[in-house]
N, C-alpha and C positions, 0 to 999 in steps of 0.2 A: 469354669466358664459360665457367665451368664446367660439367660435364654435370649436376650437381645443381641449379644454378639453372635451366639451360634445361628440365630435367625440371618443376620447380615450374611455370614459365611455361606449358608445354604443358598441365599439368594444369588451371591456372586459365583457360586459353583454352578447354579442352574444356568445363569446367563452365559457363563463361559462354555457350558456343554452346548448349548443352542447355538452359539457362535462357532463352535469347533466341528460339529457334527457335518455340515454340507461339504466342506473342503474335503475332509476324510472320505466321505462317501463318493466324492467325485473323482478323487485320486485312486480309489479301488477299481472304478469303471474303466479307468484308462488301461487300455490292454495294448492293442496295436493301433498306433497312431496312423492317421490318413485313411482310415475308412469311413464311409459315409454313414453307415450304421452307429458307430462309435459317436460321431458327432451328433447325429439326431438324438441319441440316447442321453448325451450330456447336456443338449439343449432343453430335452424334455425333463430332466431331472432339475435343471436350473430353475424351469418354469414352475414346477411343483414345490420347489424350495421357496420361491419367492411368494406363493400363494401361501404356503405355511407361515412365512414371516408376517404376510399381511394379516392373516387370521389372528396370529398372536398379538399383533399391534392393535387390532380392533377390539379383540378380546381386553387386553391391558387398558385400553382407552374407556371402556365402559365399565370394567372391573374397578379400577382405580378411581374413577369419578364417582361411582356407587359409594366406595368406602369413605372416601372423602366427604360426600354429602351426609353419610350417616353420622359420622363424626361431629361435622359442623352443626347438624340438626339436634344431635343429642344435647349439645351445650345451649344453642340457642332456644331450643324447645323448652328446657328446663327454666331458662331465664325468663322466657315468655310466659309461662305458666305463672311464675313467681310474681311477674309484673301485673298480669291480669288478676291474680288472686287479692293484689294490694288494691289496684284501682281498676275498674271496669273500663276506664276510658282507653286505656293502653292496649286494648283488644286489637284495633286496627294496626297500629304500629308493630305489635307482636306478629301479627298474621303476616305483614310484609317480610319482617325479619326471618320468619320461618320459610316464606316462599323463595327467598333469595338463594340459599343453597340448591333449590332443585334445578336453578338454571346450569348449575354446573353438570349434572347428569345429563340434561339435554345437549350440553356441549359436548360430553362424551359420545353421545349416540351421533351427532353430527360429525365429530371427527372418525368415529367408526365408519360411518357411511362414506366418507371421503377417501378413507383408505381402501375400503372394498369396493367402491364404486369406479 
């Protein structure tokens, strides 16, 4: 099994685990139906679970945006350095092409702020 396939399998297992744990923990807390304490505990557990999912979503938004920006800047940065090395007049265009992927990280921060706010 190659490493890319095993990475995909690990990611799928992690997502399935994240999606399966809250219902399992809520089912364990259900003991005697009809009591106000049990309902309050279930509601509080649901709130904490949703906060956790919000934090995971915000972290993924920033982290994946950062990784994507790093990959994009590695390729555009190498091309920009080569273009400037050949002709100094390409500096302004190269600077613009290097700055464009930075907006993806800013968008990731905005989305994370929307998720948590």
